[in-house]
N, C-alpha and C positions, 0 to 999 in steps of 0.2 A: 181525498180531502185536498183542498187547494192549498198551496203554500202561501202564507202571508208575506214572504219575502219579495215575491215579484211585485205585489201592489205596493210595498214600501219603495221600491226602486224607481217607480215611474216619475214621482215628483223631483227626485234627484237628478234624474236622465233630463227631465225638461230643464232644470236649473242648469246643469252643464251643458246642454245644448245651447241655451240662451247665452251662457258666458262664452262659449266658444265662437259664436256668431257675433259676438260684440268684439273679441279680440281679433278675430279675422277682419273685421271691417276696419279696426285701427291699424293693423299690419298692412292691408292692402293699400292704405293710403300713402305708405312710404313715408320717410323721413320728412319732418317739417321744413319750412324754409330756414337756410342759415340765418342765424342771428347776426344783425349789423351792431356792431358796438360803436358808441359814440366816441368823439376825441377824449372827451372827459373820463369815460370809462377805461379806455386804453391806458390813460395816464395812471388812473388808480390802480389798474392790473400791474402795471410796472412798478409803482410804488410799493404795492403790496407784497409782491415776490421780492424786490429789492430788499425789504425789511426782514424778510425770512418767513413769510407766511407760507403754509403749505399750498403747493399749486393745485391740487385736488379740491381742497376747499375754496380756493378762488374760483376755480372753473365751474364748480357747483353754485356758487353765489350769483355768477353772471350767466348761468344757463348755457356754457359752452363746453366743448371738449377740452380735456387736460392738453391736448396737443396745441391748441390755439394758445394757452397761456405758456406753454413751452416756448413756442415760436416768438411770441411777445417778449420773453424774458431773455432771449438770446440777443 
């Protein structure tokens, strides 16, 4: 008597393989181009950090690494 479990796994395997292929294609591209901040954004970042806003939140808002914010704040 054939097991129904093997037939149930096939669609899941196809979905997983498609997901893996999509993820590999994203990772294979490597990091995106560095973001260039405008002079206005640089002033805003310095001001936001100066008044005590969380550096991680500021970094997320501008789409940069928190190291960039730390460097600008020093």
